[in-house]
A tleap script that builds the chain and sets N, CA, C and O, in Angstrom:
source leaprc.protein.ff14SB
mol = sequence {
  NASN SER GLY ILE VAL HIE THR GLY PHE ASP
  ALA THR PRO ASN THR ILE GLU LEU GLN CYS
  LEU GLU ASP ALA ARG VAL LEU ASN ARG ASP
  LEU TYR THR LYS TYR ASN LEU PRO PHE GLN
  GLN ARG GLY SER LEU LEU VAL ALA TRP THR
  TYR ASP GLN MET SER LYS LEU PRO SER LEU
  LEU SER ALA ALA HIE ASN ASN GLY VAL THR
  ASP ALA TYR LEU ILE SER ARG GLU GLU LEU
  LEU LYS ARG GLU PRO HIE LEU ASN PRO VAL
  ALA MET GLY ALA MET VAL ILE PRO GLY CGLU
}
set mol.1.N position { 0.838 -1.167 0.000 }
set mol.1.CA position { 0.000 0.000 0.000 }
set mol.1.C position { 0.886 1.234 0.000 }
set mol.1.O position { 1.784 1.365 0.832 }
set mol.2.N position { 0.634 2.120 -0.919 }
set mol.2.CA position { 1.441 3.332 -1.044 }
set mol.2.C position { 1.080 4.365 0.007 }
set mol.2.O position { 1.871 5.264 0.293 }
set mol.3.N position { -0.090 4.249 0.576 }
set mol.3.CA position { -0.520 5.242 1.546 }
set mol.3.C position { -1.053 6.502 0.902 }
set mol.3.O position { -1.319 7.479 1.602 }
set mol.4.N position { -1.215 6.511 -0.402 }
set mol.4.CA position { -1.742 7.684 -1.095 }
set mol.4.C position { -3.227 7.818 -0.798 }
set mol.4.O position { -3.979 6.849 -0.893 }
set mol.5.N position { -3.637 9.011 -0.444 }
set mol.5.CA position { -5.049 9.309 -0.251 }
set mol.5.C position { -5.584 9.703 -1.628 }
set mol.5.O position { -5.355 10.818 -2.097 }
set mol.6.N position { -6.288 8.787 -2.261 }
set mol.6.CA position { -6.729 8.966 -3.640 }
set mol.6.C position { -7.722 10.118 -3.754 }
set mol.6.O position { -8.640 10.234 -2.941 }
set mol.7.N position { -7.540 10.965 -4.759 }
set mol.7.CA position { -8.412 12.121 -4.971 }
set mol.7.C position { -9.690 11.773 -5.708 }
set mol.7.O position { -10.662 12.524 -5.640 }
set mol.8.N position { -9.708 10.655 -6.407 }
set mol.8.CA position { -10.861 10.322 -7.227 }
set mol.8.C position { -10.811 10.982 -8.587 }
set mol.8.O position { -11.837 11.133 -9.251 }
set mol.9.N position { -9.612 11.376 -9.004 }
set mol.9.CA position { -9.469 12.085 -10.276 }
set mol.9.C position { -10.031 11.305 -11.458 }
set mol.9.O position { -10.466 11.906 -12.440 }
set mol.10.N position { -10.030 9.982 -11.378 }
set mol.10.CA position { -10.472 9.167 -12.506 }
set mol.10.C position { -11.771 8.414 -12.228 }
set mol.10.O position { -12.158 7.530 -12.993 }
set mol.11.N position { -12.432 8.763 -11.145 }
set mol.11.CA position { -13.692 8.095 -10.807 }
set mol.11.C position { -14.815 8.605 -11.712 }
set mol.11.O position { -14.747 9.711 -12.247 }
set mol.12.N position { -15.828 7.789 -11.867 }
set mol.12.CA position { -16.999 8.204 -12.629 }
set mol.12.C position { -17.731 9.281 -11.838 }
set mol.12.O position { -18.014 9.095 -10.655 }
set mol.13.N position { -18.042 10.419 -12.489 }
set mol.13.CA position { -18.729 11.508 -11.777 }
set mol.13.C position { -20.071 11.066 -11.197 }
set mol.13.O position { -20.733 10.176 -11.731 }
set mol.14.N position { -20.451 11.699 -10.105 }
set mol.14.CA position { -21.750 11.492 -9.474 }
set mol.14.C position { -22.010 10.040 -9.081 }
set mol.14.O position { -23.126 9.539 -9.216 }
set mol.15.N position { -20.960 9.368 -8.591 }
set mol.15.CA position { -21.112 7.988 -8.153 }
set mol.15.C position { -20.812 7.884 -6.669 }
set mol.15.O position { -20.219 8.780 -6.068 }
set mol.16.N position { -21.236 6.774 -6.098 }
set mol.16.CA position { -20.923 6.499 -4.697 }
set mol.16.C position { -19.411 6.401 -4.517 }
set mol.16.O position { -18.877 6.834 -3.496 }
set mol.17.N position { -18.718 5.830 -5.514 }
set mol.17.CA position { -17.253 5.715 -5.420 }
set mol.17.C position { -16.621 7.082 -5.221 }
set mol.17.O position { -15.800 7.260 -4.322 }
set mol.18.N position { -16.992 8.041 -6.046 }
set mol.18.CA position { -16.402 9.374 -5.942 }
set mol.18.C position { -16.754 10.015 -4.613 }
set mol.18.O position { -15.894 10.629 -3.981 }
set mol.19.N position { -17.984 9.887 -4.179 }
set mol.19.CA position { -18.388 10.464 -2.899 }
set mol.19.C position { -17.607 9.840 -1.746 }
set mol.19.O position { -17.181 10.540 -0.828 }
set mol.20.N position { -17.421 8.527 -1.796 }
set mol.20.CA position { -16.642 7.845 -0.747 }
set mol.20.C position { -15.192 8.328 -0.726 }
set mol.20.O position { -14.625 8.542 0.345 }
set mol.21.N position { -14.599 8.498 -1.894 }
set mol.21.CA position { -13.220 8.980 -1.962 }
set mol.21.C position { -13.106 10.393 -1.406 }
set mol.21.O position { -12.175 10.699 -0.662 }
set mol.22.N position { -14.049 11.247 -1.766 }
set mol.22.CA position { -14.034 12.620 -1.259 }
set mol.22.C position { -14.211 12.639 0.263 }
set mol.22.O position { -13.498 13.354 0.967 }
set mol.23.N position { -15.166 11.850 0.763 }
set mol.23.CA position { -15.397 11.790 2.212 }
set mol.23.C position { -14.181 11.225 2.943 }
set mol.23.O position { -13.812 11.715 4.010 }
set mol.24.N position { -13.564 10.198 2.370 }
set mol.24.CA position { -12.401 9.570 3.003 }
set mol.24.C position { -11.236 10.547 3.134 }
set mol.24.O position { -10.530 10.544 4.143 }
set mol.25.N position { -11.035 11.380 2.118 }
set mol.25.CA position { -9.947 12.367 2.207 }
set mol.25.C position { -10.141 13.277 3.411 }
set mol.25.O position { -9.200 13.537 4.161 }
set mol.26.N position { -11.356 13.756 3.590 }
set mol.26.CA position { -11.652 14.645 4.719 }
set mol.26.C position { -11.489 13.900 6.042 }
set mol.26.O position { -10.866 14.411 6.973 }
set mol.27.N position { -12.045 12.704 6.123 }
set mol.27.CA position { -11.941 11.918 7.356 }
set mol.27.C position { -10.495 11.587 7.699 }
set mol.27.O position { -10.092 11.679 8.859 }
set mol.28.N position { -9.715 11.203 6.694 }
set mol.28.CA position { -8.307 10.880 6.944 }
set mol.28.C position { -7.566 12.077 7.507 }
set mol.28.O position { -6.864 11.961 8.512 }
set mol.29.N position { -7.718 13.219 6.870 }
set mol.29.CA position { -7.000 14.411 7.350 }
set mol.29.C position { -7.431 14.784 8.764 }
set mol.29.O position { -6.604 15.191 9.580 }
set mol.30.N position { -8.735 14.644 9.057 }
set mol.30.CA position { -9.222 14.934 10.409 }
set mol.30.C position { -8.602 13.972 11.430 }
set mol.30.O position { -8.208 14.392 12.519 }
set mol.31.N position { -8.517 12.690 11.081 }
set mol.31.CA position { -7.918 11.707 11.989 }
set mol.31.C position { -6.432 11.967 12.199 }
set mol.31.O position { -5.932 11.868 13.320 }
set mol.32.N position { -5.730 12.296 11.126 }
set mol.32.CA position { -4.295 12.583 11.250 }
set mol.32.C position { -4.075 13.744 12.209 }
set mol.32.O position { -3.171 13.715 13.043 }
set mol.33.N position { -4.908 14.757 12.078 }
set mol.33.CA position { -4.778 15.931 12.938 }
set mol.33.C position { -5.179 15.597 14.378 }
set mol.33.O position { -4.455 15.917 15.321 }
set mol.34.N position { -6.325 14.957 14.535 }
set mol.34.CA position { -6.843 14.643 15.871 }
set mol.34.C position { -5.861 13.800 16.674 }
set mol.34.O position { -5.669 14.048 17.865 }
set mol.35.N position { -5.245 12.819 16.051 }
set mol.35.CA position { -4.344 11.901 16.752 }
set mol.35.C position { -2.876 12.217 16.534 }
set mol.35.O position { -2.003 11.417 16.872 }
set mol.36.N position { -2.609 13.380 15.971 }
set mol.36.CA position { -1.240 13.843 15.750 }
set mol.36.C position { -0.406 12.799 15.004 }
set mol.36.O position { 0.732 12.513 15.377 }
set mol.37.N position { -0.992 12.237 13.946 }
set mol.37.CA position { -0.300 11.234 13.140 }
set mol.37.C position { 0.474 11.921 12.022 }
set mol.37.O position { -0.017 12.875 11.418 }
set mol.38.N position { 1.672 11.443 11.748 }
set mol.38.CA position { 2.448 12.075 10.667 }
set mol.38.C position { 1.783 11.824 9.322 }
set mol.38.O position { 1.305 10.725 9.044 }
set mol.39.N position { 1.763 12.853 8.500 }
set mol.39.CA position { 1.169 12.747 7.176 }
set mol.39.C position { 1.868 13.739 6.257 }
set mol.39.O position { 2.012 14.916 6.589 }
set mol.40.N position { 2.293 13.257 5.117 }
set mol.40.CA position { 2.922 14.126 4.123 }
set mol.40.C position { 2.168 13.977 2.815 }
set mol.40.O position { 2.119 12.894 2.231 }
set mol.41.N position { 1.592 15.058 2.368 }
set mol.41.CA position { 0.919 15.044 1.074 }
set mol.41.C position { 1.979 15.301 0.018 }
set mol.41.O position { 2.455 16.427 -0.130 }
set mol.42.N position { 2.350 14.261 -0.717 }
set mol.42.CA position { 3.447 14.333 -1.670 }
set mol.42.C position { 2.984 14.484 -3.108 }
set mol.42.O position { 3.756 14.892 -3.975 }
set mol.43.N position { 1.734 14.159 -3.360 }
set mol.43.CA position { 1.251 14.167 -4.727 }
set mol.43.C position { 1.609 12.866 -5.424 }
set mol.43.O position { 2.347 12.038 -4.888 }
set mol.44.N position { 1.082 12.701 -6.613 }
set mol.44.CA position { 1.399 11.505 -7.385 }
set mol.44.C position { 1.556 11.860 -8.857 }
set mol.44.O position { 1.139 12.923 -9.318 }
set mol.45.N position { 2.165 10.944 -9.562 }
set mol.45.CA position { 2.361 11.079 -11.006 }
set mol.45.C position { 1.697 9.907 -11.701 }
set mol.45.O position { 1.926 8.753 -11.339 }
set mol.46.N position { 0.887 10.194 -12.682 }
set mol.46.CA position { 0.321 9.164 -13.539 }
set mol.46.C position { 1.158 9.201 -14.813 }
set mol.46.O position { 0.965 10.064 -15.669 }
set mol.47.N position { 2.088 8.257 -14.930 }
set mol.47.CA position { 3.087 8.272 -16.004 }
set mol.47.C position { 2.558 7.541 -17.235 }
set mol.47.O position { 1.997 6.451 -17.134 }
set mol.48.N position { 2.745 8.151 -18.379 }
set mol.48.CA position { 2.409 7.524 -19.659 }
set mol.48.C position { 3.673 6.870 -20.214 }
set mol.48.O position { 4.711 7.515 -20.368 }
set mol.49.N position { 3.560 5.573 -20.509 }
set mol.49.CA position { 4.700 4.802 -21.007 }
set mol.49.C position { 4.579 4.492 -22.495 }
set mol.49.O position { 5.553 4.088 -23.129 }
set mol.50.N position { 3.386 4.680 -23.051 }
set mol.50.CA position { 3.151 4.360 -24.462 }
set mol.50.C position { 2.451 5.545 -25.124 }
set mol.50.O position { 1.941 6.439 -24.450 }
set mol.51.N position { 2.438 5.533 -26.452 }
set mol.51.CA position { 1.722 6.582 -27.184 }
set mol.51.C position { 0.238 6.549 -26.846 }
set mol.51.O position { -0.397 7.596 -26.719 }
set mol.52.N position { -0.318 5.344 -26.700 }
set mol.52.CA position { -1.728 5.211 -26.359 }
set mol.52.C position { -2.015 5.850 -25.000 }
set mol.52.O position { -2.985 6.595 -24.861 }
set mol.53.N position { -1.192 5.569 -24.011 }
set mol.53.CA position { -1.376 6.169 -22.689 }
set mol.53.C position { -1.198 7.680 -22.747 }
set mol.53.O position { -1.930 8.422 -22.091 }
set mol.54.N position { -0.237 8.129 -23.522 }
set mol.54.CA position { 0.016 9.569 -23.649 }
set mol.54.C position { -1.199 10.270 -24.258 }
set mol.54.O position { -1.559 11.375 -23.852 }
set mol.55.N position { -1.825 9.615 -25.236 }
set mol.55.CA position { -2.980 10.230 -25.897 }
set mol.55.C position { -4.188 10.324 -24.968 }
set mol.55.O position { -5.096 11.117 -25.220 }
set mol.56.N position { -4.211 9.529 -23.902 }
set mol.56.CA position { -5.335 9.534 -22.964 }
set mol.56.C position { -5.164 10.546 -21.829 }
set mol.56.O position { -6.122 10.832 -21.111 }
set mol.57.N position { -3.970 11.083 -21.661 }
set mol.57.CA position { -3.742 12.006 -20.551 }
set mol.57.C position { -4.644 13.241 -20.603 }
set mol.57.O position { -5.177 13.631 -19.564 }
set mol.58.N position { -4.841 13.876 -21.766 }
set mol.58.CA position { -5.730 15.051 -21.772 }
set mol.58.C position { -7.156 14.743 -21.308 }
set mol.58.O position { -7.754 15.549 -20.595 }
set mol.59.N position { -7.701 13.604 -21.696 }
set mol.59.CA position { -9.061 13.275 -21.250 }
set mol.59.C position { -9.071 12.938 -19.760 }
set mol.59.O position { -10.045 13.240 -19.071 }
set mol.60.N position { -8.013 12.324 -19.254 }
set mol.60.CA position { -7.914 12.075 -17.815 }
set mol.60.C position { -7.811 13.384 -17.040 }
set mol.60.O position { -8.379 13.519 -15.956 }
set mol.61.N position { -7.089 14.337 -17.597 }
set mol.61.CA position { -6.983 15.650 -16.956 }
set mol.61.C position { -8.350 16.326 -16.923 }
set mol.61.O position { -8.737 16.903 -15.907 }
set mol.62.N position { -9.069 16.255 -18.018 }
set mol.62.CA position { -10.412 16.830 -18.074 }
set mol.62.C position { -11.327 16.162 -17.049 }
set mol.62.O position { -12.092 16.841 -16.364 }
set mol.63.N position { -11.248 14.840 -16.941 }
set mol.63.CA position { -12.050 14.110 -15.953 }
set mol.63.C position { -11.681 14.548 -14.540 }
set mol.63.O position { -12.555 14.745 -13.695 }
set mol.64.N position { -10.387 14.698 -14.290 }
set mol.64.CA position { -9.935 15.145 -12.968 }
set mol.64.C position { -10.547 16.500 -12.634 }
set mol.64.O position { -11.083 16.693 -11.543 }
set mol.65.N position { -10.468 17.428 -13.566 }
set mol.65.CA position { -11.014 18.768 -13.328 }
set mol.65.C position { -12.525 18.703 -13.105 }
set mol.65.O position { -13.055 19.398 -12.238 }
set mol.66.N position { -13.219 17.872 -13.884 }
set mol.66.CA position { -14.667 17.713 -13.706 }
set mol.66.C position { -15.015 17.108 -12.354 }
set mol.66.O position { -16.103 17.348 -11.831 }
set mol.67.N position { -14.099 16.322 -11.778 }
set mol.67.CA position { -14.318 15.717 -10.469 }
set mol.67.C position { -13.846 16.611 -9.328 }
set mol.67.O position { -13.820 16.184 -8.173 }
set mol.68.N position { -13.476 17.840 -9.645 }
set mol.68.CA position { -13.071 18.780 -8.607 }
set mol.68.C position { -11.603 18.741 -8.262 }
set mol.68.O position { -11.169 19.434 -7.342 }
set mol.69.N position { -10.821 17.942 -8.981 }
set mol.69.CA position { -9.373 17.870 -8.747 }
set mol.69.C position { -8.726 18.886 -9.704 }
set mol.69.O position { -8.097 18.519 -10.696 }
set mol.70.N position { -8.900 20.151 -9.379 }
set mol.70.CA position { -8.519 21.228 -10.293 }
set mol.70.C position { -7.037 21.577 -10.254 }
set mol.70.O position { -6.566 22.374 -11.065 }
set mol.71.N position { -6.302 20.988 -9.322 }
set mol.71.CA position { -4.871 21.273 -9.271 }
set mol.71.C position { -4.048 20.287 -10.105 }
set mol.71.O position { -2.826 20.417 -10.179 }
set mol.72.N position { -4.697 19.309 -10.731 }
set mol.72.CA position { -3.983 18.358 -11.594 }
set mol.72.C position { -3.558 19.065 -12.877 }
set mol.72.O position { -4.246 19.958 -13.371 }
set mol.73.N position { -2.397 18.643 -13.409 }
set mol.73.CA position { -1.903 19.232 -14.654 }
set mol.73.C position { -0.960 18.255 -15.353 }
set mol.73.O position { -0.459 17.308 -14.747 }
set mol.74.N position { -0.734 18.504 -16.629 }
set mol.74.CA position { 0.130 17.642 -17.432 }
set mol.74.C position { 1.545 18.205 -17.481 }
set mol.74.O position { 1.749 19.418 -17.438 }
set mol.75.N position { 2.517 17.300 -17.573 }
set mol.75.CA position { 3.900 17.717 -17.761 }
set mol.75.C position { 4.513 16.912 -18.907 }
set mol.75.O position { 4.091 15.796 -19.210 }
set mol.76.N position { 5.495 17.503 -19.513 }
set mol.76.CA position { 6.188 16.875 -20.633 }
set mol.76.C position { 7.171 15.816 -20.140 }
set mol.76.O position { 7.448 15.709 -18.946 }
set mol.77.N position { 7.680 15.052 -21.067 }
set mol.77.CA position { 8.710 14.058 -20.762 }
set mol.77.C position { 9.914 14.732 -20.115 }
set mol.77.O position { 10.464 14.227 -19.136 }
set mol.78.N position { 10.317 15.866 -20.663 }
set mol.78.CA position { 11.485 16.576 -20.143 }
set mol.78.C position { 11.278 16.989 -18.686 }
set mol.78.O position { 12.158 16.807 -17.845 }
set mol.79.N position { 10.101 17.548 -18.403 }
set mol.79.CA position { 9.808 17.969 -17.030 }
set mol.79.C position { 9.711 16.760 -16.103 }
set mol.79.O position { 10.176 16.810 -14.964 }
set mol.80.N position { 9.113 15.682 -16.585 }
set mol.80.CA position { 8.992 14.458 -15.792 }
set mol.80.C position { 10.368 13.922 -15.408 }
set mol.80.O position { 10.610 13.602 -14.244 }
set mol.81.N position { 11.260 13.827 -16.376 }
set mol.81.CA position { 12.597 13.288 -16.100 }
set mol.81.C position { 13.432 14.244 -15.256 }
set mol.81.O position { 14.331 13.818 -14.530 }
set mol.82.N position { 13.136 15.524 -15.352 }
set mol.82.CA position { 13.807 16.499 -14.488 }
set mol.82.C position { 13.370 16.293 -13.034 }
set mol.82.O position { 14.190 16.358 -12.118 }
set mol.83.N position { 12.080 16.048 -12.831 }
set mol.83.CA position { 11.545 15.815 -11.482 }
set mol.83.C position { 11.966 14.467 -10.924 }
set mol.83.O position { 12.255 14.336 -9.734 }
set mol.84.N position { 11.997 13.459 -11.802 }
set mol.84.CA position { 12.291 12.083 -11.390 }
set mol.84.C position { 13.440 11.532 -12.246 }
set mol.84.O position { 13.209 10.736 -13.156 }
set mol.85.N position { 14.663 11.951 -11.958 }
set mol.85.CA position { 15.798 11.601 -12.817 }
set mol.85.C position { 16.111 10.105 -12.896 }
set mol.85.O position { 16.805 9.681 -13.820 }
set mol.86.N position { 15.627 9.307 -11.968 }
set mol.86.CA position { 15.904 7.868 -11.989 }
set mol.86.C position { 14.796 7.064 -12.652 }
set mol.86.O position { 14.853 5.836 -12.711 }
set mol.87.N position { 13.790 7.769 -13.150 }
set mol.87.CA position { 12.697 7.106 -13.850 }
set mol.87.C position { 13.199 6.599 -15.201 }
set mol.87.O position { 14.039 7.234 -15.838 }
set mol.88.N position { 12.683 5.464 -15.626 }
set mol.88.CA position { 13.063 4.915 -16.931 }
set mol.88.C position { 12.832 5.983 -18.005 }
set mol.88.O position { 11.732 6.527 -18.098 }
set mol.89.N position { 13.844 6.290 -18.812 }
set mol.89.CA position { 13.727 7.366 -19.804 }
set mol.89.C position { 12.762 7.095 -20.944 }
set mol.89.O position { 12.566 7.968 -21.790 }
set mol.90.N position { 12.148 5.906 -20.999 }
set mol.90.CA position { 11.136 5.684 -22.029 }
set mol.90.C position { 9.799 6.341 -21.663 }
set mol.90.O position { 8.884 6.380 -22.485 }
set mol.91.N position { 9.685 6.852 -20.446 }
set mol.91.CA position { 8.473 7.578 -20.038 }
set mol.91.C position { 8.230 8.722 -21.017 }
set mol.91.O position { 9.171 9.374 -21.471 }
set mol.92.N position { 6.970 8.958 -21.334 }
set mol.92.CA position { 6.616 9.932 -22.362 }
set mol.92.C position { 6.046 11.235 -21.819 }
set mol.92.O position { 6.052 12.247 -22.521 }
set mol.93.N position { 5.566 11.231 -20.616 }
set mol.93.CA position { 4.938 12.407 -20.011 }
set mol.93.C position { 4.120 11.934 -18.823 }
set mol.93.O position { 4.132 10.752 -18.482 }
set mol.94.N position { 3.412 12.859 -18.198 }
set mol.94.CA position { 2.651 12.469 -17.010 }
set mol.94.C position { 1.599 13.497 -16.665 }
set mol.94.O position { 1.619 14.636 -17.134 }
set mol.95.N position { 0.676 13.051 -15.825 }
set mol.95.CA position { -0.250 13.964 -15.162 }
set mol.95.C position { 0.183 14.028 -13.714 }
set mol.95.O position { 0.414 13.002 -13.075 }
set mol.96.N position { 0.290 15.229 -13.206 }
set mol.96.CA position { 0.631 15.481 -11.804 }
set mol.96.C position { -0.657 15.669 -11.037 }
set mol.96.O position { -1.517 16.450 -11.445 }
set mol.97.N position { -0.801 14.959 -9.925 }
set mol.97.CA position { -1.961 15.094 -9.065 }
set mol.97.C position { -1.444 15.509 -7.679 }
set mol.97.O position { -1.186 14.653 -6.832 }
set mol.98.N position { -1.293 16.815 -7.449 }
set mol.98.CA position { -0.679 17.287 -6.202 }
set mol.98.C position { -1.436 16.884 -4.942 }
set mol.98.O position { -0.822 16.724 -3.888 }
set mol.99.N position { -2.757 16.715 -5.025 }
set mol.99.CA position { -3.561 16.424 -3.840 }
set mol.99.C position { -3.488 15.006 -3.342 }
set mol.99.O position { -4.107 14.682 -2.329 }
set mol.100.N position { -2.748 14.144 -4.022 }
set mol.100.CA position { -2.647 12.749 -3.581 }
set mol.100.C position { -1.407 12.552 -2.740 }
set mol.100.O position { -1.147 11.442 -2.275 }
savepdb mol mol.pdb
quit
């Protein structure tokens, strides 16, 4: 388990799944604060490894924004490798999800 608090960026809108993910984020943060538990919001990267995956990133970004994850954005291969220099260089680009 990565411990990432999923934002629901790719969930189907207006579903119980999305509502549960949104509620869980709030509950988790409240519990971390209440019990003084360490928590670091690091964000996540959805890396595209193929042309097909790369072509889907814009629609995933649109879905994220429609689900209220408005801080998500796309980065180029160059920016991705600059951020993550040990990542396999065949990576083509990524979506950044800061809230995860």
